[in-house]
C-alpha positions, 0 to 999 in steps of 0.5 A: 500500500502506498503512502498516498493510499494510507492518507486516503483512508485517514478519517478527518473530523470537523470541529474544534478538536481537529485543530488541537495537537495530540500533545495539547488535547488533555490540557485544552480539555482541562482549560475548557472544563475550567472556563466552561464551569458554571461557577467560573463563568458566574465569578468571571462575569461578576468581576466585570465591574472591578475588584470585589470582596469575597462576601460580595461575590458570595452574595452576588452568585445565588446558590454557590456554597462557600466551599465551591466559591473558594475552590472556584476562586483558587482554580481561577487564580491558579490559572492566572484569570483572577488575582487575590489581594489581602489587606492587613486591616481590622477586619481583614479584607480580601478582594478578587479581580480579573487579570488581563487574561481574565479580561480577555475571556470576559466578553465570551463569558458575558455573551454566553450568559446573555445567550442563556438568559435569552434562550432559557425559556425555549430550552425549558420548553424543549426539555419538557416536551422531550421528557414528556415524549420519553415518559409516554414511550416508556408506558407504550408496550414494545417501545424502549427508551434509548 
């Protein structure tokens, strides 16, 4: 078999994964996991207006636990997306802010958040329709859920 024939049998897959080198794929997925995490998106979006104290972040993000906020802030800080500034005051004050790298992600985060707000009703409607169709299939003899 010639090298030309071997290349003809190589399967090409479209999409963003096609642009990744084999060596970077795992790390790229880790970065996507971080920046695509709901809490990371909400923290980055909340920091849009500038430095914010921990307690104000916790208040601004409904449903986030102290533990999850702390873990999310550490991950974002570790990857250089936010900074943490501790001030030696009584009581102590800690503020978080976006870095230049975090600011470069901000517009995408805000667009994704806006898209979610704009389309959440449609998605809810589709979910309800899908779930009720699946429930109906489960009750019909001879039909299985896949």
